[in-house]
C-alpha positions as CSV (number, residue, x, y, z in Angstrom):
1,M,18.8,-8.9,-14.9
2,L,17.7,-11.2,-17.0
3,T,19.7,-13.3,-19.8
4,I,17.8,-13.6,-23.1
5,E,19.1,-16.2,-26.2
6,A,17.8,-16.3,-29.5
7,V,18.1,-15.7,-33.0
8,A,17.5,-11.8,-34.3
9,T,17.5,-10.8,-37.7
10,I,20.1,-7.5,-39.3
11,D,18.1,-6.4,-42.8
12,A,19.7,-4.3,-44.7
13,E,19.3,-1.0,-42.9
14,G,21.2,-2.3,-40.0
15,T,18.0,-2.9,-37.7
16,L,17.8,-5.6,-35.5
17,T,15.0,-7.3,-35.1
18,L,14.4,-9.4,-31.7
19,R,11.6,-11.1,-30.3
20,A,11.5,-11.3,-26.7
21,P,10.0,-13.9,-24.1
22,R,6.5,-13.0,-22.5
23,P,8.2,-12.3,-18.9
24,V,10.1,-9.5,-19.9
25,P,7.8,-6.1,-19.7
26,A,7.4,-4.0,-22.8
27,G,9.3,-0.6,-22.3
28,R,12.7,0.3,-22.8
29,H,15.3,-2.0,-21.4
30,R,19.4,-1.3,-21.4
31,V,20.4,-4.6,-23.8
32,V,24.1,-5.8,-24.3
33,V,24.2,-7.6,-27.7
34,I,26.7,-10.5,-28.5
35,I,26.9,-11.7,-32.3
36,D,28.4,-14.9,-33.1
37,E,29.0,-14.9,-36.6
38,A,30.3,-18.8,-36.6
39,A,26.9,-19.9,-35.5
40,E,25.0,-21.1,-38.3
41,V,21.4,-21.2,-37.8
42,P,19.3,-22.4,-40.2
43,A,17.0,-20.3,-42.4
44,T,14.6,-22.2,-41.9
45,R,14.2,-26.3,-42.6
46,R,13.9,-27.5,-46.1
47,L,12.2,-31.1,-47.1
48,P,15.3,-33.4,-47.9
49,S,16.0,-34.0,-51.7
50,L,14.2,-36.5,-53.4
51,A,16.8,-37.2,-55.4
52,D,19.6,-37.8,-52.6
53,F,17.0,-40.5,-51.5
54,R,16.7,-42.2,-54.2
55,A,20.4,-42.6,-54.6
56,N,20.3,-44.2,-51.3
57,L,18.3,-46.6,-52.3
58,S,20.1,-47.0,-55.2
59,A,17.7,-46.8,-57.7
60,T,18.5,-45.6,-61.0
61,P,18.1,-41.7,-62.0
62,S,15.8,-40.8,-64.8
63,S,16.7,-39.5,-67.4
64,G,14.1,-37.0,-67.3
65,N,10.4,-36.2,-66.1
66,A,9.4,-40.1,-66.0
67,V,5.5,-39.4,-65.8
68,L,6.2,-37.2,-69.2
69,E,8.4,-40.1,-70.6
70,A,5.3,-42.8,-69.3
71,R,2.9,-41.1,-70.7
72,E,4.9,-40.0,-74.1
73,S,5.5,-43.8,-74.6
74,E,1.4,-44.9,-73.8
75,R,0.9,-42.6,-77.4
76,L,3.2,-44.6,-79.3
């Protein structure tokens, strides 16, 4: 008996997709599935928010796009 803990994906049709580790031989296997609905699994790692970063620095937020505002001020 082998215990595998992994993250699986269930699509809209109810198909469960799970990648087994290499030591598991190919073929049919009897499996038991436990779905832990309380566990949160992040879909992907996102980049930090630049606005939050600036707020942590106590920087004054720009009223709009600072690059465009600077270019417009150069034209005047």
